Every structure is written in C-alpha cells, then in structure tokens.
N, C-alpha and C positions, 0 to 999 in steps of 0.2 A: 262341632258347630259348623254349619254351612258358611262359606265365605261370601257367597252372593245371595242377595235377597231379591225376589221378584214379588211385586205387589199386584194382585189382581183385584180391581175394584169393579164389582158388578152386582146388581141387585138380584140376579139369578144365581142360585146355588148351583144349578146345573151347569151354567157357563163357567163358574169358578172351578168346579170339579173337572170339567172337560178340559179347560186350559191346563190345569195341573197335570192331568193324565197325558196330554199331548206334548208337554215339554220333554225334551230329550233328557235322559238320565244325566245327572251331573252334580257338582258340588254347590247346590243352592237350596235355599229355603223359600217356600212359597207362602206368602202372607195373603190373607183374604180380608176384604172389606165389603160390606153389603150395601153401603150407601156412600155418597160423596163426602159427607162430614167425617165419617169414620176413616175413609180413605185418605183425606187430606191430613188428618191427625197422624195416621200411620206414616205418611210420606215424611212429615216433619220429625217424627220420633225415630223412625227406623232408617231413614235415608236409603231406600232400596236402590239396587243397581239397575232395575227396570220397572216401569209402571205400565200395566195393562189397564186402560181406563175406558169403561162404558160411557157413552155420551149421555144417555138418558138414565138418570139416577134419582132416588128420593133424597130428601133433606137438603142436599147440595148437588146441583146437576153436574154432569161431566163437564159441561161448558164452564161452569163456575170454578170447578177444580182446575181445569185447563188454564183459566185466566190467573188463578193464584200461582200456578206453576210458572207461567210466563212472566209474572211480576217479580219473581225471585231469581236472581242470577245464579244462585247455587242449584236451585231446583231445575232450572232450564237445562242443566248439564246431564240430568238423568234421562236415559233413553225412554221414549214414550211411544206406546202403541195405543191409538184410539180405536175403540171398537163400537160398531153400531149396526143394527139391522136396517137403519134408515139413513143412508149416506146423504140424502138431500138435506136433512136437518143439520148435518155437520157442515156441509158446503155452504149452507145459508149463512153460517156464522164465521167460518174459516175458509177462505178461498183456496182452491187448488192452484198449482201443485203444493203439496204440504212439504215445506222445506226442512223443518226441524223435528218432525215426528212422522210416524208412519200411521196409516189408516188401514184397518182390515174390516171388510164387511162381514156381518154375521149372516148365516152360519159359515164357518170356515173349517178347512181341513188342516191336518198337522203340517203339511208342507207349506201351506200359506202362512200359518202361524210362525213357523221357524223363519221363513223368508221375511216376514214383517218385523220380527225381532232383530234379525241381522241388519235390515235396512234402518230401523230405528237407532241402532247402536252407531251406525255410520253417520246418520243425520245429526245425532246429538253432539257430535264432535265439531260440527260446522260452526264457524264464528257467527255471532249474531250481528246483523246489519243495524238493527235498531240501536244497539249500544253505541255503535260508531256514529250514528246520526245524533244521538243525545250528547255525546262528547263534543262533536263539532258544534252543536247548537250552544253548548255551555261556553266554548271557546269564543265563538262569535259574540255571545251576549256580554262577556266581560270586556271585549274590545270595542263594541259599538253601542252598547246600552240596550235595555230590554224593549224599548218602544219600537225599535227597528226590527226586532226579532220576530214579533208576532206575524207580520205579513210573510216573512220567510218560512215560518213554521207552517202556515196555511198552504204555501206553495209546496213545501216538502210533503205534507199530508196528501195534497191533491196528486202529486207525482207518484207517491207510494200507492195510492188507490189505482191510478192508471197502470202502474207496473203490475199490481196484483191482478187487475182485469186482463192484461195482456198474458200473464202467466196462466190464468184460467183458460183463456182462449187457446193458447198454445197446447195446453194439456188436452183440451177437447179435440184439437186437430190431430195431435199425436195418437189419441185413442182411436179416432176415426181411421187414420192411416193403418194402425195396428190391426183393426178389425178388417180392413180391406185386404190386408196381406195374409190373413188367416184362411 
C-alpha cells in the first residue's frame, strides 16, 4: 500500500487523469473526487498528504472546501494546491500573495505542477498568524473583559485587511518587475 496519498478534486475527469499522469513516479496513491462534497468527505476520511483542489466545483465549491480546510487546524497542515483556469475568481476571494497554499493556473505543464506541489509543501509548514491573533485576543479578553475587546478586534481586522492589500500590491509590483526583467 502506498504511504502517501494525493487527493485530486476536480469535476473534469480529464484534469484528474492528467494530474495523475504528470505526477512523478513514487510511493503514493492518487485519490479522485469529482465534486467538492465528495472531496471534503475524502479529506476527512483519508487525511491525504496533498490536496489538489479545483476552485470551481459542483455541489460544494472549491472556495467552500477551502474555507472548511482553513477552519480546521489539522486540515490546515495538509499541503494544498489550488487550481483554476480563472485566477481572477480566486483572487477575488483570497488575496495574493498566497501564504499557506499554492495556486496553479490551468492549463499547466508537468514542471509547473511539480513546482506548485513543492511550494505547497513548504507553505503548509509555515505557522499560522491567525492562530496567534486568536490566542492573544483570548488572553486580553480574560484580563480586560469582552466589552473592551470588540473595538480591538475591529482594529485588528482593519489592520489585517490593510496588510492583505499591501501584500497584493507588492505581489503586483514584483510581477511587473519580473516582467520587465524578462
């Protein structure tokens, strides 16, 4: 039995087969799901070592599956590669740069797929900042009372939004610089 499981969640059988064929030979088993609901169930049952998730899916969208993964501390640790032929729909919901998962635009080549997997594995190991914010909020709440916490939570949320916007702008600047250097 394979020691590593890779779950490919995509409504296109062609993409699922293509990903399977592009993966380098190794000691792993490729699991397939044709919709978000089936994929989420497989994630919970099988605990794969890597998830390849299409963003546009029937029954439960890739966005909804992504949110379920992010809400569970154990599932957050699984390397994730988000796939889509329409990056603008992904960026509309999740701002760049993508800190804890990798994004790969469709269609993709084997080299891009392998690079995205490697990057996702590195990103999955990063500590989650939100957990630190939640722990700090709980500590302050016990010391000062919850009435004083709400305005602080609003400020933290506003600051996080500003940080995300700055990250997005930096990613755009970096992309522009890279294009100019080519």
